[in-house]
N, C-alpha and C positions, 0 to 999 in steps of 0.2 A: 587452539581456540582462535577463531577469526577475529580480526581487529575491527571489522565493521559489520554491524547487523543491519540487514535490509529486510523490512517486513513488506511482503506483497499480499495485499488483500484483494482478491479477485475470485469470483465464482467459476472462472474458466481455468481448468487444469492446464490447458495449452498455454495460456498467458503466464501462469506461475512458472511453468517449466521453461518457457523461453527466457524469462528474466534470469533464471538460474544459469542457463546456458550462455547468456550474453556477458555475464560478469567475469572478470579475471579472478585468479586465486586470491584469497585473503578476504573475501566477502562471505559472510554467513547469511544465507537467504532463508528467512522464516516465511511460512505460508499460512494463510487463512482463507477459507472458502466462503465465509460469510462475515457480516459486520460484527456480530456478537463474538465470534471466535477471534476476529481481528482486534477488537477493543481489549479483550482478555489478554492477548499476546502483547499488546502495547504496555499494559500494566506489569505483566510478568517479566518481559524480556528487555524493556526499555531500548527499542531499536534506535539506530543512528539516523535512519531514513525510512520513509514510508511511501510505498506506491499503492495508491488506493483507487479502486474502481468506483465509478459514479453510481452505478445501480447494482445493489447487492441484496441478497436475501437477509432477512431478520433485522438488519439495521443498514440504512443507506450510507453511501459515502459522505453525504452532507451531514448526516447525523453524527458520524464519527468525527468529521471536521469540527463541527460545533462543540463536541465533547472535548476535543483537543484544545480548542481555543479558550475553553472555560477554565482550564487548569494551567497556571503559569509554568509548571515543570514540563508539561507536555507541549506547550506552545512553541518551544524551541526546536522541536523535532521537524526537520525539513520534510515536506510532503509534496508529492505529485499526485494530482487527482486525474485519473485516467477515464476515458470513455470511448466506446466504439461508436457512439452517436455523433452526429455532425452539428450539434448546437454550437453557437458562437462562444468561443473561449479565447483567452489571452494568448495561449500557446498550447500546442497539442502534440502528443506522440500517438499516432494512429495505431489502434489494435487491429489485427494481430501484428506483432513485431516481426520484422524480417531480418 
């Protein structure tokens, strides 16, 4: 069993696959293709880290972020909000990954 669970919530199969390929052994990568699937996996799997797309089907990245912030147990999970768009952000990792 992996010691670190990373949940990647992104509607792009390519992005989810690249995250898996980038990580060294010892990481379990969980995948969700939409916001509803992502929030369900958060409750079921309790990941150690979440990579969350900004624009998702069924539930947006901001809606998921708000949900996480409303529950003390979930607030502690580190989260990176990803976007392929160029809006102003504090820091960014540009999609697609290379």
